[in-house]
N, C-alpha and C positions, 0 to 999 in steps of 0.2 A: 430470348429468343426462343422457345420450344420447336425442339426437332419435330419434324412429321414421318408418321412412318409409313412406307410404300411397300403393301404388300406386291412385290412381281410374280406375277402366274404366269410359269412357259411351258407350254405345250408342247410335242414332239413334230417338231418341224424343224428341216435343217438350220434357220438360224439361232436357234435355243443353243446351237455350238459354240455360239458368241456370247451367248447371255453374258461372261463379264462385261462387254461392253455398253449394255444398259445398264448393269448393275450401277457400274462407273458412274455414267450420265447421270444414273437418277441421284447418286450420291454428289457428281458433281452443283446438280439441281440442291442441294442442303437435304437430300429424303434420307432417313436410315430406311435399309431395304432392308425386307424379308424375302427370302427365294421360296417359294411355293412347284412344285415341278409335279407336271402328271406321272400318273405310275410309266407311261410310257417313255418321258426326256428323262424320268431319274434310271431309267434303266440305258436307254442312249450315254449319259453321263458317267456311269457307273462301270458301261463296256467300252467307253472311247478313248478313258485315260485314266491311267491309276495313279489316284487320290486326285481326282476331282472335284470329287461331292468335299473334301476336307478344303479345297484349295477354294473354292466357293463360301465354303464357313468362314475361312478367316479372311475373306473378301469382305465378307457381310458384316462378321461379329455372330450371327444369327445360325442358329441348326437351320442345317435348310432341307424342309419338309417334304413328303410325298403319300404319306398316307395317314389315316385318323386314329388317333391318338385313343384310349382307353379314356370311358369316363373316369376311373379312379389316377388318372396321371395327368399332371398338370400343365396349362398353358406356358408353352416354353419362347412364346414372340408377344409380342406388343401389339399389342388391339390397332388396326391400320385405321391409316387417316382417309385412306385413298387406293386402291389397287391398279394394277397396271397387268392385262392379260396378253401379253406377246411373247412369243410369237402365238398365234392364237391359232388353229386348226378348226375348221370343217366340222369336223368328229362333236370337238368340244362347243362351240358355238350349237351346234342342233342341241345337242343334248342339256345348256343352259339356258336356251328359251326354252324349253321343256321344262323346267324347273328339278331335270334330275340332277342329283345327288349324289352317286353312285362312287365318288371320288373325292377325296381332300377338295383337291382343287377345285374341281365342280361345287360341293359346298360350300366353299368359301364365296365363289362369286356367285353364286342362287343367292345368298343369305347377306351379300353387300348389297346386291341389287335387290333385294326385298326391303332391306332397310335407308334404300336411296344415300349410300355413300358414292364418291365421286368416283366413278368406273373409265378409262380408257382401254382400250383393245386393237390393238393393231395385226391384222390380219395376216396369214401366208398359206394360203393353199393353190391347187391348180384351175386354172382355165375351166375343168370341164366340173371341182367341186363348184367354183363361185356359180357355172350356171345352173347346178345345181335347181328345182325351185324350191327344196327347200331352205338352203340358205337367204334368201331373199327374203322368206316368211320368219326365217330368225332374227335376220341383221333387224328388220322393220319391229319385231316382236323387245328385240333390245332398246332398242330408240327410244321408243314407245316411255319403255322403263327409263330411259333415261342414263343409257348407257352412251360413251361416243364412242363412234366404230371406226376407227380409220381405215377408209374404203375407197375403191373406185371397184371401175368392172370386177377384175379379179384377185380381190383381194389384197391390193398393195394399194398405198397411196397416191390420189391424183399426182402426175406429172414425174412421178416415179419411170427409170427407164427399167424397169425388169419387165420381159418379157414376160406374156399367159404360159405360164406351165415351164417357165428355167428353172431348177434349179441352182443357179447360181444366186440367189439371193440370198446364199450364209455373211456371204462378209458383205453386201449391198443393203443388207437391211435395216431400216430408217430407226433406229435407234432413237436416237437423239429427236427427233418427230414424235416422234410416244412420247418421249419424258416433257416435251416441251405444250403437249398439249393438258399432262397434269395439271391440276389446278393450282393458281403461286402459292408462296409458302404463307401462314400468316405473322 
């Protein structure tokens, strides 16, 4: 049986502080997980705890990426079979839907969208960001492109008990639900 590669693309929202929970859930589901952080999420990880990046690299067995490599540099990650974008911020959502690739994280998700790779996204944003007109347009455009966005009215899974605008979603973020939405193993 071949191990499938999952790119976990994480943005700078509070649940990124528990990204190891998502990594472990995906690994338990049989995925070889490669972690890609947005530049802000990387900054949070390096400022939040000394040695956090090294800990995450040990957990995944891969380098944690957060910026583009130079053309002369070798790819250090295997190609993905699927992507999980979690937590997804409104900023990344809107840039992604517009096709903007100004960070490695955005470049990978925009390319994967164009290639038709399976992508699941689990948002985490405030009620106000969720109600902004660009959010609905961006969600709609990405869904038409085949992205599975697990979304209720405010960027949480339907039925989730997190109140809109609360920042207590760090520990209650439904990582397992996002992993469960990924395509089954072959």
